[in-house]
RORO-942655 format. One record per atom (N, C-alpha, C, O): x, y, z negated. Coordinates in steps of 0.1 Angstrom, whole numbers, plus 2048, in hexadecimal, padded with zeros to 3 digits. Atoms other than C-alpha are relative to their C-alpha. Layout:
<pts>
XYZ;...
</pts>
This chain:
<pts>
7FB8087F4;8C37F957D;80880B809;80181480E;7F87F77F8;8DF80B590;7FD80080F;7F87F6814;8027FF7F1;8DE8165B4;80A7F6806;8167F7804;7F78097F9;8EC7FB5CA;80480680E;7FB808816;7FC7F97F3;90080A5E7;7FC7F780C;7FE7EA80C;8048077F4;8F3800609;80B80080A;80F80B80E;7F48017F6;90F7F4620;7FB80580E;7F0803812;8037FB7F2;911805642;8017F4809;8097EB808;80080B7F6;9097EF65F;80A80480B;809810810;7F67FD7F5;9257ED678;7FA7FD80D;7F37F280F;8058027F2;91C7F069D;8087F4806;8147F4806;7F980B7F9;9237D06B0;80780580C;80280C814;7F77FB7F5;93F7D66C8;7FB7F980D;7F87ED80E;8058057F3;9347D26EC;80C7FA807;8177FF807;7F68077F9;9487B96FF;80480780D;7FB80C814;7FC7F97F4;95D7C871B;7FB7F980D;7FA7ED80D;8048067F4;9517C473E;80B7FA808;8177FE806;7F58067F8;9647AE755;7FC80280F;7F27FD813;8037FD7F2;9657BA778;8037F4809;80D7ED807;7FE80B7F7;9627A1794;80C803809;80C80D810;7F47FF7F8;98379C7A4;7FF7F980E;7F87F080F;8018057F3;9877967C9;8047F1801;7FD7E9807;7FB80E7FF;99C7767C5;7F67F67F9;7F37EC7FF;809809807;9837677AB;7F37FE808;7EE7F3809;80C8007F9;9657707C0;8017F780D;7F97EE80F;7FE8087F4;9737617E0;8037F17FD;8017E9806;7FE80E804;97C7417CD;7F57FA7F9;7F67EF7F3;80C806807;95973D7BF;8027FD7F2;7FE7F27ED;7FE80280E;96374179B;7F58067F7;7F78087EB;80B7FA807;942750790;7FB7F67F5;7F97FA7E9;80780A809;934730780;8087FD7F4;8037F97E9;7F780380C;95272C768;7FF80B7F6;8058097EB;8007F5809;94A74D757;7F28047FC;7F08107FA;80E7FD803;92674B74E;7FF8077F2;7F680F7F0;8017FA80E;92D754729;80680D7FF;8048147F5;7F97F3801;941773732;7F680B804;7EF80980F;80A7F67FC;92B792732;80480A80B;804816809;7FD7F77F4;93579F754;7F3806805;7E8800802;80D7FA7FD;91C7B6763;7FA7FB80D;7F1802812;8088067F5;9127A0780;7F47F87F9;7F57EC7F6;80B80580A;8F179B76C;7F97F4806;7F47EB7FE;80880B7FB;8E0783783;8077F27FF;8017E8802;7FB80D803;8F976877A;7F87F97F5;7F87ED7F4;80880680B;8E276375C;7F37FB805;7ED7F37FF;80E8037FC;8C2760770;7FF7FB80E;7F47F7813;8018047F2;8CB758794;80D7FC805;818801801;7F38047FA;8E57487AA;80180880D;809804816;8007F87F3;8DE7627C6;80B80B800;81080E80A;7F77F5800;8F577D7BA;80F7FD803;81580480B;7F28047FC;91776B7BB;8037FF80F;80D805813;7FD8017F2;9147637E0;7FF80E806;807811810;8017F27FB;90A7887E6;80D8077FD;81180F806;7F37FA803;9297947D4;80B7FB808;81380380D;7F68067F8;93E77C7E7;7FF80580E;809809814;8027FB7F2;92F788808;80580E801;80B81380B;7FB7F2800;9367AC7FE;80F800800;815808807;7F2800801;95A7A47F5;8067FC80D;810802812;7FB8047F3;95F792816;7FF80B80A;80880D813;8027F47F7;9517B0829;80B80A7FD;810811807;7F67F6803;9697C7816;80E7FB805;81580380B;7F48057FB;9867B081F;80180280F;80C805814;8007FF7F1;97D7B1844;80280F803;80981280D;7FE7F27FD;97B7D7843;80F8047FD;81480C804;7F27FD804;99D7D9831;8097FB80B;81380180F;7F88067F5;9AB7C284C;80080980D;80A80A814;8017F77F4;99E7D9867;80880D7FE;80D812808;7F97F4802;9AD7F7857;80F7FE7FF;817807803;7F2802803;9CF7E884D;8067F5808;8137F4808;7FB80B7F9;9D37CA863;8037F47F7;8007F57EB;7FD80C808;9DF7A8857;80A8037F5;81280D7F7;7F67FE80A;9F37A6837;80E7FD805;8117F580D;7F28017FD;A197AB83A;80380380F;80E7FF814;7FD7FD7F2;A157B785E;80780E800;8048177F9;7F87F47FF;A2E7D2868;7F980A80A;7F2806812;8057F67F7;A267F3879;7F28047FD;7EB809806;80E7FC803;A057F9867;7FF80F7FD;8088157F7;8037F2803;9F681C865;7FC8017F2;80080A7EA;8057FF80E;9E3815844;8067F47F9;80A7EA7FF;7FB80B808;9EE7FF828;7F77FD7F4;7F08067EF;80880480C;9DD7EC80B;8068077F4;8128097F3;7FB7F780B;9DF8007EA;7FA7FA7F3;7F68027EA;80580680D;9D47E77CF;7F18007FF;7EA801809;80F800803;9B27E77BE;7FD80A7F5;8068107EF;8047F680A;99E7FD7A8;7F27FB7FA;7EA7F6802;80D804806;9817F7790;7F5808806;7F6815807;80C7F97FA;95F80079F;7F47F87FE;7F37EE7F7;80D808801;93B7F57A2;7F880380D;7FA80D814;8097FF7F5;9217F07BD;7F27FE7FB;7F07F87F1;80E803803;8FB7F07BD;7FC7F4808;7FC7F4814;80480D7F9;8F07CC7C4;7F77F97F7;7F97F87EB;80A808808;8D37B77B9;7F98087F5;7F68037EB;8077F7809;8C27D57A9;8088047F3;8028087E9;7F87FC80B;8DF7DD792;80E803804;812801810;7F27FD7FD;9037E9790;8087F37FD;8067EC7F4;7F780C802;91D7CD795;80E805800;81380C809;7F27FB801;9407D4789;8097F7808;8097EB807;7F68077F7;95B7CA7A2;80D807800;80E8137FB;7F37FA7FD;97F7D17AA;80080380F;8017F9817;8017FC7F2;97E7E47CB;80E801806;8178067FF;7F37FE7F9;99B7E37E4;80280F803;7F9816805;7FD7F27FC;9AD8047EC;80980080C;8117F680E;7F87FF7F4;9BD80F80C;80680E801;7FF8187FE;7F97F3800;9D782B810;80480280F;8097F9816;7FD7FD7F3;9DC83D831;80F804801;8168047F7;7F27FD7FD;9FE847841;80480D7F9;80F80E7F4;7FD7F3806;9FB86A832;8007FF7F1;8038097EA;80180180E;9F685C80F;7F38017FA;7F17FE7EE;80E7FF805;9D186380C;7F97F3800;7FC7EA808;80780D801;9B9848802;7F580080A;7EE80A80C;80B8027F6;9A183B81D;7F57F87F9;7F77EE7F3;80C806806;97E833812;7FD7F3807;7FE7F1813;80580D7FB;97180F816;7F1802802;7E98037F9;80E7FD7FD;94F815828;7F77F67FA;7EC7F97F6;80980A806;9417F481C;7FD8037F2;7F28027ED;8017FC80E;9477FE7F8;7F780C7FF;7EE80D7F6;8087F3801;9388217FE;7F17FD803;7E98027FC;80E8037FD;91981280E;7F97F97F4;7ED7FC7F1;80780780B;9127FB7F0;8008097F3;7FA8047E9;8027F780C;9158197D8;7F480A803;7F28127FA;80B7F77FD;8F882A7E9;7F47FF7F6;7EF7F47F6;80B80180A;8DE8327CD;7F37FD806;7EA7F87FF;80D8027FA;8C28307E6;7FD7F1801;7F17ED801;80280F800;8C780A7E7;7FA7FC7F3;7F17F47F2;80680380D;8C080A7C2;7F28057FE;7EA7FF7F8;80D7FA800;8A28217C6;7F67F6806;7EB7F4800;80980A7F9;8938087DE;7FE7F47F8;7F37EE7F8;80180C808;89A7EB7C7;7F78027F4;7EF7FA7F1;8097FC80B;8897FD7AA;7F2800804;7E97FB7FD;80E7FF7FB;86B8047BF;7FB7F2803;7EF7F0800;80580D7FD;8697E07CA;7FD7F87F3;7F37F17F3;80380680D;86B7D47A6;7F28057FB;7EB7FE7F5;80C7FA805;84F7EC79D;7F47FA808;7E97F8801;80B8067F9;8397DE7B9;7FD7F27FB;7F27EE7FC;80280D805;83E7BC7AA;7FA7FF7F2;7FB7F57EC;8067FF80D;82C7C778B;8097FF7F4;8067F97EA;7F67FF80B;84B7CD776;7FD80D7F9;7FF8187FF;8037F4807;8407E675B;80D8087FE;8178037FA;7F57F7802;857804759;8048007F1;8108027EE;7FD80080E;855802733;8097F47FC;8117F57F3;7F980C803;8637DF733;80B7FD80A;8117F280A;7F78037F5;87B7E2750;80E7FC7FA;8147F37FF;7F3803806;89A7E2739;8017F27FB;80B7EB7FC;80180E805;88F7C072B;8007F780C;8057EC80C;8028097F4;8877B374E;80D7FD808;80E7F280D;7F58027F7;8A87B8760;8097F57FB;80D7ED802;7F980B807;8BC7A3747;8038047F2;8018107EE;7FC7FD80E;8C87A1723;80C8097FF;80D80F7F4;7F47F8801;8E87B372B;7FE80D808;80881380C;8027F47F8;8D87D173C;80680C7F9;80B816800;7FA7F5808;8E57E8720;80F802804;81480D802;7F27FF7FC;9087E172D;80280A80B;80D80F80E;7FF7F77F5;9007F774B;7F880C7FF;7F7814809;8087F4802;8EB81273C;7F2800807;7ED80B80A;80D8007FA;8CA80774A;7F68047F5;7F47FC7EB;80A7FB809;8AF81B737;7F3801807;7F3804813;80D7FE7FA;88A81D73D;7FE80E806;7F7810810;8017F27FA;88E843742;80680180E;801807817;7F97FF7F3;8A783E75E;7F87F880B;7F67FD816;8088077F7;89282376E;7F3808804;7EF808810;80C7F87FD;87383976B;80380B80A;7FA80E813;7FD7F57F6;88485677D;8027FA80E;7FE800818;7FF8067F3;88E83E799;7F37FD806;7F17FF812;80D8047FC;86B83279B;7F880C805;7F180C80F;8077F37FD;85D85679C;80580580E;7FE809816;7FB7FB7F4;87585F7B8;7FC7F780C;7F97FC817;8048097F6;86C8407CC;7F1802804;7ED80180F;80F7FF7FD;8468447C8;7FC80E805;7F180F80B;8047F27FB;84586A7CE;80080080F;7F9808815;7FF8007F1;84F8637F2;7F47F9806;7F07FB811;80B8077FB;83184C7F5;7F4809803;7EC80780C;80B7F67FE;8188697F1;80280780D;7F8808815;7FD7F97F3;82987C80D;7FE7F780C;7F87FB816;8028097F5;82985D823;7F27FD803;7ED7FD80E;80E8047FE;80585481D;7F780C805;7EF80B80E;8097F57FD;7F687781F;80480980C;7FC811810;7FC7F87F5;80A88583C;8047F980C;8087FF816;7FC8087F4;812869854;7F680380B;7EA804809;8087FD7F4;80586E877;7F67F4803;7FB7E9804;80A80A7FD;7E485B87E;7FE7FD80E;7F87F3812;8038017F2;7E38608A3;8067F3806;7FF7EC80E;7FB80C7FA;7FB8438AC;7F97F37FB;7FA7E9802;80780C805;7E682B897;7F47FD809;7EF7F1809;80C8027F8;7C88308AF;7F57FA7F8;7F07EF7FB;80B805809;7AE82D894;7F3802807;7F080C80D;80D7FF7FA;78B8258A0;7F57FD7F6;7E98017F8;80B80280B;77881A880;8068057F3;8128037F0;7FC7FB80D;77982985D;7F77FB7F5;7EB7FB7F7;80880480B;76E81C83C;8048097F4;81080C7F2;7FD7F780B;76C83481E;7F87FB7F4;7ED7F87F4;80680580D;76582B7FA;8078087F5;81280C7F5;7FB7F980C;76983C7D8;8047F57F6;7FE7EB7F5;7FB80980B;77C82C7BB;8038097F4;8088147F5;7FC7F980C;781836797;80A7F87F8;8087EC7F6;7F6805809;7A0830782;8008087F3;8068127F2;8027F980C;79683A75F;7FA80E803;7F080F808;8057F27FE;792860760;80280580E;7FC810811;7FD7FB7F2;79F864784;7F77F980A;7F77EC80B;8078067F5;78885F7A1;80780380D;80E80E80E;7F97FE7F3;79485C7C5;7F87FA80B;7F17F0809;8068057F4;7868577E8;80B7FB809;81580280C;7F68077F8;79A83F7FE;7FA7FD80E;7EF7F880F;8048027F2;79883D824;8087F5806;8157F6805;7F980B7F9;7A181D837;7FD80180F;7F1803812;8028007F2;7A581C85D;8027F3807;80B7EC802;7FE80C7F8;7A2800876;80580580E;7FE80D815;7FA7FC7F3;7B9804894;7FA7F980C;7F37EF80A;8048057F4;7B37FC8B8;8037F1801;7FC7E9807;7FC80E800;7C57DB8B3;7FC7F87F4;8007EC7F3;80680780C;7B37D1893;8088017F3;8047FC7E9;7F87FE80D;7CE7DB87A;7F980A7F7;7F28137FC;8077F880A;7C37EC85A;80B80A7FA;8168067F7;7F77F6806;7D380C84C;7F88087F6;7EC80B7F7;8067F780A;7CD82182D;80380E806;80E812807;7FE7F37F9;7C784383D;80380C7F7;80B8147FA;7FD7F680A;7C785981E;7F77FF7F4;7EE7F77F3;80780080C;7BA8617FC;7FC80E7FC;803818801;8047F3804;7A787E7ED;7FB7FF7F1;7F17F87EF;80480180E;7A58827C7;7F48097FD;7F48157FF;80C7F9803;78288C7BD;7F87F97F4;7F97ED7F3;80780680B;76C88679E;7F57F7805;7F37EC7FF;80B8087FB;74F8797B3;8027FF80F;809807815;8008027F1;74986D7D7;7F680A806;7EC80580C;80A7F67FB;73788E7E0;80480380F;80E800814;7FF7FE7F1;73289A804;80C80A803;81380880D;7F67F67FD;74A8B8801;80E7F9800;8177FC808;7F3807801;7678A17F6;8027F780C;80D7F6811;7FF8097F4;760888812;80380880D;80B804815;7FD7F77F4;7608A582C;80E8047FF;815805809;7F27FB801;7818B281E;8097F4804;8137F780B;7F880B7FD;79088F821;8007FE810;80A7FC816;8018037F2;78388A845;80680B808;80D808812;7FA7F57F9;78E8AD850;8107FF7FF;816801809;7F2802801;7B18A6842;8057F4809;8107F580F;7FC80B7F7;7B2885855;80080480F;8087FF817;8007FB7F2;7A8896876;80C808803;81180780E;7F57F77FE;7C48AF872;80D7F7802;8167FB809;7F58097FF;7DC891870;7FF7F680C;8077EE80E;8018087F4;7CF88088F;7F47F7801;7F27F080B;80D8087FF;7AD86F888;7F780680A;7F581280A;8097FA7F5;7968738A6;7F48077F9;7EF8037EF;80B7F8805;77A88C8A1;7F37FA805;7E87FF800;80C8067FC;7618768B3;8037F1805;80F7EE805;7FE80E7FC;75C8528BF;8057F77F5;80B7ED7F8;7FC80880C;76184389C;7F47F77FC;7E87FB7FE;80A809806;74F82788B;8028007F1;80D7FD7EC;7FF7FF80E;74882D866;7F87F47F9;7ED7F27FD;80680A808;74081084E;7FF8057F2;8098077EB;8027FA80D;73181D82D;7F77F87F7;7F07EF7FC;808808809;72181080E;7F38077FC;7EB8017F5;80D7F9802;70482980E;80080B7F5;7F68107F2;7FF7F580A;7118437F5;7FA80D806;7FD810812;8067F47FA;6FD8637F9;80A80B804;80881180E;7F67F57FC;71B87A7F9;8077FD80D;809806815;7F98047F4;72D867814;7F780080C;7FA805817;8098007F5;70E863829;7FD80F805;7FB811810;8037F27FD;707889827;80C806808;80A80D811;7F47FB7FA;72B890831;8017FB80F;804803818;8008057F2;72887A850;7F5806808;7F7808814;80B7FA7F8;70788985A;80480F803;80181380E;7FC7F27FE;7158AD856;80C80180A;80C80A813;7F47FE7F8;7368A6868;7FF7F980E;8047FE818;8018077F4;72D88C882;7F27FE806;7EF7F7810;80F8017FD;70688E884;7FD7F1802;7F67EE80C;80380E7FF;70486987E;7F17FC800;7ED7F2805;80F803802;6DF86B876;7F880480C;7ED80080E;8077FC7F4;6D687A898;8057F880C;8117FA810;7FC8097F5;6D78608B4;80480880D;80C802815;7FD7F97F4;6D987B8CF;80C8087FF;81380B809;7F57F7802;6F588F8C0;80C7FA7F8;8168007F7;7F5806809;70A8778AB;80D7FF807;80D7FB813;7F38017FB;72F8788B1;8087F47FA;8137F17FD;7FB80C806;73585989C;7F57F77FD;7E97FB7FB;80A80A804;722839894;8027FC7F2;80E7F97ED;80080480E;71A830870;7F97F27FF;7EE7F0803;80680D803;71480C865;8007FF7F1;80A8017EA;80280280F;706805842;8057F27FC;8027E9802;7FC80D805;7157EA82D;7F47F87FC;7EC7FC7F4;80C809803;6FC7CD82D;8007FB7F2;7F57F97EC;80080580D;7087C080C;7FB80A7F6;7F38067ED;8057F580A;7027E17F9;7F1802802;7EA8037F8;80F7FD7FE;6E07E6809;7F87F47FB;7ED7F67F6;80880C805;6D57C2802;8008007F0;7F57FD7EB;8007FF80F;6DF7C77DD;7F58097FB;7EF8077F1;80A7F7804;6C97E57DB;7F27FA802;7E97FC7FA;80D8067FE;6AC7D37EB;7FD7F57F6;7F27F37F2;80180C809;6B27B47D6;7FB8057F2;7F37FF7EB;8037FB80D;6B07C97B6;7F18047FF;7EA8037F6;80E7FB800;68F7D87C1;7F67F4800;7EB7F47FA;80980B7FF;6807B67CA;8007F77F4;7F57F17F1;80080880C;68B7A47AB;7FF7F1803;8077EC80C;80280F7FD;67F77F7AB;7FB7FD80E;7FC7F2812;8058037F2;6707837CE;80B80280A;808802816;7F57FD7F6;69278B7DE;8027F480A;8067F7815;7FD80C7F7;6957677EC;7F680080C;7F97FA816;80A8007F5;67676E802;80580980C;800808817;7FB7F77F5;689789816;80F7FE803;81480380D;7F28027FE;6AD77D813;8047FA80D;80D800814;7FD8077F3;6AD766831;7FE80980C;806809815;8027F77F6;69E780847;80A80B801;80F80F80C;7F67F5800;6B679B83D;80D7FC806;81380380E;7F38047FB;6D5787844;7FF7FA80E;8097FA815;8028047F2;6C6778864;80180D809;80580C815;7FF7F37F8;6C479D86F;80E803804;81080880F;7F27FE7FD;6E97A086D;8067F780B;80E7FB813;7FB80A7F7;6EF780881;7F980080D;7FB7F8816;8088007F4;6D778A89D;80980180C;81480780B;7F78007F4;6E57858C0;80180D807;80C81180C;8007F37FA;6DB7A78CD;7F78097F9;7F08067EF;8097F6807;6C87C78C5;7F17FC801;7EA7FE7F8;80E8057FE;6A77B88D3;7FC7F77F5;7F27F97EE;80380A80A;6A879B8BB;8018067F2;7F98037E9;7FE7FA80C;6B47B189F;7F38097FC;7EF8097F1;80C7F7802;6967C98A3;7F47F77FC;7EC7FB7F4;80B809804;67E7AB8A2;8017FC7F2;7F77FB7EA;7FE80480E;68D79F882;7FE80B7F6;7F98097EB;8027F4808;68D7C2874;7F18027FD;7ED8067F2;80F7FE802;6677C587A;7FB7F67F6;7F27F97EE;80580A809;6617A4869;8058027F1;7FD8007E8;7FB7FD80E;6777AE84B;7F880C7FA;7F580B7EE;8097F5805;6637CF848;7F37FB7FB;7EE7FF7F1;80D805803;6437BC848;8007F87F2;7F77F97EA;7FF80780C;64F7A582C;8038097F4;7FC8077EA;7FD7F780B;65D7C1817;7F48097FC;7F280C7F1;80C7F8803;63D7D581B;7F67F97F7;7EF7FF7EF;809808808;6297B880C;8067FD7F2;7FE7FB7E9;7FA80380D;6427B37F0;80280C7F7;7FF80C7EB;7FB7F5809;64F7D47E4;80280D809;80B80D812;7FF7F47F8;64A7F77F3;80E8077FE;81380D808;7F37FA803;66A8047E2;80B7F9808;8147FF80D;7F68087F8;67E7E87F2;80080380F;80A805816;8027FC7F2;66F7F1814;80780E803;80D81080D;7FA7F27FF;67981680F;80F7FF800;815807808;7F1802801;69C80B806;8057FB80D;810800812;7FB8057F3;69F7F8826;7FE80A80B;80780C814;8037F77F6;68F81283C;80A80C800;80E81180B;7F77F5801;6A782C82F;80D7FD807;81480680C;7F38047F9;6C581883E;7FD7F880C;8077F2812;8038097F4;6B380785B;80980380C;80E7F9812;7F97FC7F4;6C481A877;80F7FC7FE;8157F7808;7F1803802;6E7815867;8027F17FF;80C7EC802;7FF80E801;6DF7F0861;8007FA80F;8087F1812;8018057F2;6D57EA886;80C805809;80E7FF813;7F57FB7F8;6F37FE892;80B7F6803;8127F780D;7F680A7FE;7097DF88F;7FD7F880D;8067F1812;8048077F4;6F67D18AE;80180980C;7FE804817;8007F77F4;6FB7EF8C5;80A7FD80A;808800816;7F48017F7;71C7E58D4;8047F1803;80F7EF806;7FD80E7FD;7197BF8D9;80C7FA7FA;8157F5801;7F4805807;7327B68BF;8007F07FF;7F57EA800;80080F802;73E7928BB;7FC7FD7F1;7FA8067E9;80580480E;73377F89C;80A8047F6;8068087EB;7F67FC80A;75478588A;80080F7FE;8018137F2;8007F2801;7537AA891;7F38057F9;7F480F7F1;80D7FC807;72E7AD886;8027FE7F1;7FE8067E9;7FF80380E;73779D865;80A8097F9;80980D7EE;7F77F7806;7557B3860;7FB80E7FE;7FC8147F4;8057F2800;7457D4869;7F38027F9;7EE80D7F8;80C7FE807;7257CD856;8028007F1;7F88017E9;7FE7FE80E;7357CF834;80D8097FD;81480B806;7F47F8804;74F7E4821;80A7F87F8;8117FD7F0;7F780A808;7617C5814;80F804802;8178027F9;7F27FD7FE;7827D1824;80580A7F7;8108087F1;7FB7F5809;7857F1810;7FE7FC7F2;8068017E9;80280480E;7777E17F1;80C7F67FC;8107F67F0;7F4809802;7937C67F4;80C8097FD;8148067F4;7F57F6802;7AC7E37F7;7FF8067F2;8098067EB;8017FA80E;79E7F37D7;8037F67F5;8087FA7EB;7FD80B80A;7A07D27C5;80F7FE7FE;8147FC7F3;7F1802801;7C57CE7CE;80680C7F9;80F8097F0;7FA7F5806;7CD7F17C3;7FD8007F1;8058037E9;80480180E;7B97ED7A2;8097F67F9;80D7F87ED;7F880A806;7CC7CD79B;80E8057FD;8148027F2;7F27FC802;7EE7DE79F;80080C7F6;80A80D7EF;8007F4808;7E47FE78C;7FA7FE7F2;7FB8077EA;80880280D;7D17EF76F;8098007F4;8058037E9;7F880180C;7F07EC759;80580E7FB;80A80F7F0;7FD7F2804;7F5812758;7F58047F6;7E98057F9;8097FD80B;7E581C736;7FC80F800;7F18127FB;8037F1801;7E784273A;80680780C;81280580F;7FB7F87F5;7E9859758;80380E7FA;7FB8147F4;7FC7F4806;7FD87774E;7FA80C807;7F6816801;8067F57F8;7F088D76A;7FC7FB80E;7FE7EF811;8048047F2;7E388D78E;80B7FB808;80A7F1810;7F58047F8;80588A79D;8057F27FC;8087EA805;7FD80D805;80D86C788;7F67F5806;7FA7EB80B;80A8097FB;7EC85C793;8027FE80F;8017F2814;8008017F1;7F08637B8;80D7F9804;80D7F380F;7F48077FC;8148577B9;7FE7F1800;8017EA809;80380F801;8098347AD;7F67FC80A;7F77F2811;80A8037F7;7EA8357C2;8057FF80F;8027F5816;7FA8007F3;7FD83E7E2;8097F4802;8097ED80D;7F780B800;8178247DA;7F97F3803;7FE7EB80B;80780D7FE;7FF8077D7;7F680080C;7F37F5810;8088007F3;7E98127F4;8097FB80B;8057F3813;7F78047F5;80780F80B;8057F17FE;8077EA808;7FC80E802;8127EE7FA;7F57F7804;7F87EC809;80C8097FC;7EF7DF7FE;7FE80080F;7FA7F6814;8027FF7F2;7EE7EB822;8087F5807;8047EF811;7F880B7FA;80A7D282A;7FA7F27FF;7FE7E9806;80680D803;7F67B681C;7F37FD808;7EE7F2809;80D8027F9;7D77BC831;8017FA80E;80A7FD815;7FF8077F3;7D07A684F;7F780780A;7EF810807;8087FB7F5;7C27AF870;7F17FC7FF;7EE7F27F9;80E804800;79D7AF876;7FE7F3808;8037F1812;80380C7F9;79078D87F;7F880380C;7EE80A80C;8077FD7F3;78678D8A3;80580D807;7FD81380F;7FB7F37FC;79C7AC8AA;802800810;80380B815;7FE8007F1;7A17A18CF;7F5806807;7F680A813;80C7FB7FA;77E7AC8D6;7FE80F7FD;7F5815802;8017F2804;7847CF8C8;80180A80B;7F981380C;7FF7F67F5;78F7E18E8;7F3802807;7F080E80A;80D7FF7F9;76D7DA8F8;7F78087F7;7EF8107FC;8097F9809;75B7E78D9;80480F800;7FB817800;7FC7F2801;7708078D8;7FC80780D;7F881380D;8047FA7F4;76880D8FD;7F1804800;7EE80F804;80F7FD801;74280B8F7;7FE80B7F6;7F58137F8;8017F680A;7468208D8;80380E806;7FC818803;7FC7F37FA;75983B8EB;7F680580A;7F381180B;80A7FD7F6;74083A907;7F38067FA;7EE8107FF;80C7FB807;72383F8EF;80280E7FB;7F98167FC;7FE7F3806;73285D8DE;80380B80B;800816809;7FE7F77F5;73D86D8FF;7F2805806;7F1811809;80E7FD7FB;71886C90A;7FA80B7F6;7F48147FA;8057F680A;70F87E8E9;80680D802;7FF818801;7F97F37FF;7298998EF;7FA80780D;7F981480C;8057FA7F5;71B89F912;7F28067FE;7EF811803;80D7FC803;6F88A2905;80180D7F8;7F98177FA;7FE7F4808;7048BC8EB;80380C809;7FE817808;7FC7F57F8;7158D1906;7F5805809;7F481180B;80B7FC7F8;6F78D091D;7F68087F9;7F18127FE;80A7F9808;6DF8DB902;80580D7FB;7FD8177FA;7FA7F3804;6F78F68F7;7FF80A80B;7FC816808;8017F77F4;6F890591A;7F1804802;7EF810805;80E7FD7FE;6D290391D;7FB80A7F5;7EF80E7F5;
</pts>
């Protein structure tokens, strides 16, 4: 059997692009050319691009009129000089158009500023970043923009570079922005793991109830030294060194860091108030109690809803008595966090504020948003790759976060908190002199 020659495959010829002409655009002739592979790609998927191109052309015409005056007018300094093939960045892609030209009296060409503005690559960088935020995988971006993306040289490598440039700026923005204007009064800190990378994230509550992501610190575990490093870096950027309210989940590393840095465990010397997350503490007690947990549940949650510190202490004593009869380990678990549990009643918070500041739900919701956005990344190349994405989605999630419910009562809370810590500072200074 002889060798059968294999015929060469001929490459399919690419259809030439058709540049959008001023006359056709202004006469709304887009719809008649749907089958023509012009590079206004959104004609295939949206009716938003043609009006945008038309608006651009109209703005160009107005600028040409300003430069040259009305058509056929005598005594003009500048004159119209035909058209030239060009392109603009619009709708997240290059759009081929015929741009108008203007010649000056000396014969040199005068730039059309409208055209120059729409060629700014930073507009495209922002568009790529926005698409990335919308969960468009960089690997599939070429498929996502449209079927004729190859006509304009859209490659995943090019898009990836644009994405890197856009997200690299987010690390700088997150880790170096000034915190002083935010007027942060409360801080929530939590650790999160994304495969092999661990990170500690800090969220701040401002004086007006707004929530901000303060910073991140990459660390394998939520140990005390890493937490202190993060807090020290935040102080250098404007976080107050005293008068803060910390809401924590009870991690030993974070608690040790707060004790070492703010003396939260010493009521006479503390420069910050620490509140323990009621949800985390109840889960620990519940595990210890097992089937008997229902006998203490009502008392524990009534403790959070107490009207004042007096009522809270009465309920706390009753809870201790119940736990002592049920399970000594559960009692020890409660006693370990008793002061931090009762701290929510020190400043006469409203019901809404008690519920907010008695849990770490706010930062756990942030972590869930970030995890949802980052879960599609299958492999982190290095720390820089990981932190670029993390910073990007921290800032993106920040925009979705609502103000604290009951935030109108926060100024009063901050006043009491500041007063309490100022007293602590005076005691320290007096004892130091003695």
